[in-house]
N, C-alpha and C positions, 0 to 999 in steps of 0.2 A: 504494500500500500504506500503510495507516494505521500510526501509531507502535506501537499495540498489536499489530497483526498482525505487524509487523516484529519486535517483541520476542518474540512467541510463536514465530516462525519460527527466530530465533536460538536460543531456549531449546530448541526441538525438535531442532535440529541438535546442540546441545551434549549433550542427553540421549542422542541416538543415538551420538555419539562416545564418551561415557562408557560406554555399554553395550557398544560394540565393544571398547573397551580392556579391559573386564572379562572379555571372552571370549578375549583373547589367549592366556592360559595354556592353555585348552582346545585352541585351534588349534595351538599349539606341540606339545602332547602328542600330539594326533591325527596330525599330520604326522610327528613323530619316530617314532611307532609304525608308521606306514605304511612308513617307510624302514628299519625294523628297527634303529633306533639306541637305545642306552641313554642315560640322562641324562649319564653320565660321558663317553661318546663325543661327545655333542652339545656338552657344556661344553668339552671339550678342543679341538674343532675351532673353536668360536666364541671361544675365548680367554677363557673365564670359568670360574667355579667350579660344580661339580655342585650344591652347595647353592643357588646362585642360580637355576639352571634349575628345581630343585624348587620354590623360592619362586614363580617365575613361573607354574608349572603349577598350583600349589595355592592361591594367594592371588588371589581375584577382584579385589582392589583394586590388584594389581601394575601399575605403569606403567613399563615399561622405556624407557630413552632411545633415541633414534634410532640411535646407534652400535651398541648391542647388538642392536637389531632388524635392522639391516642385516646384521650378521654371522650372526645366527640364520637369517635368510631365505636367505642364501647356503648355509649348512650344510644347511638343510632343503630346498634346491632349490625355493624358492618365492619370493614377493615380500613386501615389507613391507606392501603394500596387502592381500594375502591374509591375512597374520597379523592385521592390524587389523580384518579383516572388511569392508573397503571394497568387495569384489566379491561380497558375500553375495546381493545382489539382481540380479546379472547372470547371464545364461546362460553355461554353460561353453563354452570354445573361442573366447574373444574375442581371444586372442593370434594371432600370425602363424604360418603353417605353417613347419616346419623345412625346410631345404634337403636334397634327396636322400632324402626320406622314402619308406618302402616299406610297402605294404599286404600283410600276411601272413595267410594263413588259419590259424585255430586248430584244433588237433586236438580230438576229442571229449573227451579227458581234460582238455585245457587249458580247454575251455568249462565243464566241470563244476567245475573248480577255481575259476574266476572267478565262477560262480554262487554258490559257497560254500554255506553252510547257511542264509543269510538275507541280506536287504538291501532296497534300494528299487529297483523297476523300473517299467516302463510296460506296461500291457495295451492292446493294439489290438484293437478289436472292431467289427463292423458293427452299426449301429442304424437305426431308422426314419428318423432325421435324416441318416444317412450314417455313414462311418467315424469313430470317435472313439478317442482315446488318453487313458488316465487313469493317473496315477502311484499306486503303492500299495506298501506294505512286505509282504514275503513271507518264507516259509520253504521250504526244500527238504526234503521228507519222503518217504522211499521213492522218490526219483527224480522226484517230482511237485512242481510249483510250487503252493504252498498259500497262500491268503490269506483274511482275514476281511472281510466286507462286510455291508451292510444290504440287506434286501429292497427292490427298486424302484430301486436304484442302477444306474448304467451297467455296473459290473462284475458285478452280480448278474444283469442281463439277458443277460450273455454265456453263461450256463449253457445247455448243449445246442448250442453253436455252435463253429465252428472259430475260434481266436483266435491271436494272436501276442503273445509276451511278450519284452521286451527289457531288458537291463541294460547299463550301460556305465560307463566311467571315463575322465576326461580329466585329464592331467597338464599343466597350463598352463606350468609352468616348463620342461619338456623338450619341449613340443609333441608329446607322445605320447599314446596312448590305446588303448582296446579296446572292443569291443561283442560281446555274445552274444545271439543270437536263438533263441527257443524257439517252435516251432509245434506246436499240438496242439488238443485239444478240451476245453472247460471243462465240468466237472460239479459238481453240488452234492453235498456230503457230508451225507447224512441219517442214516446209521447212528450211533447214540450212541457206540459204542465207537470207531469210526473218528474221529469228531469229537473225542472225548476224547484220542485219541492225537495229533491235530494240535495240540490245546491244550497238551499236555505238551511238544511240541517247538517251540512258537512262541517265538521269541526275544524278541518285544516285542508289546505291544498295538498296535493300529493308531495310527499317528502322528496321523491325523485326529481321533481321539477319537470319542466317541459310542457308542451301542449298536450293535454289529456282531455279530450272532448267527449269520450264515450263513457256513459254510466252503465255499470253492470250490477245486477242484484243477484244474490244467491238466496233463494227461498228455502228455508230449512225444512227438511223432511224428518231429520232426527238430530237431536242435540244431546250430547253426552259429555261427561267430564269426570275427572278424578283429581284428587289432591293427595299429596304426601304429608302425613301427619306424624309429628314426633311427640310421644307422650311425655 
């Protein structure tokens, strides 16, 4: 490796680290909200001031020391590496399984609650090249899974076929998680009024960006789910 290459590599690593540190506040806020904690509760349990938690969450340049991060990670039931974004490019579930874990079936009501009104899931469909799975962000409108795509894409080609749609969540800190599977038929939404209604209820534009003018809905035929529980 040349000296110039080595220098660039070190610089790139530093830039990545700085970027991760700048995102610490957002990760703290997101995890705190997932646990239903207020800033005051988080600060009290971590042995710091609510104003400092606010500062960490709102200032992109905030760089908390290792001691504070360790305490916050403990309170937020996560790891320092996760708060720093060190696991951002790793698949979920890299931790070890918990002892005596149990796999429990979710009721239809629990499945719907976990689907929520929007999120990111995976669409499984059959193609000429074989089965494929693509991630996409979705909204739940009138009980159907709705998403925007572009003509010619894998998800667009699923129109008129039976598909599966899956969402899940993994809690690395507690070795717990859940998944919900929706099976149904994909259909294109061509009626302008129906498409307008989906547009109004969409939580977000497609994360992938670009022009995505085709609305597709998956009408559920079966909805099942399971969760991993640790007594």
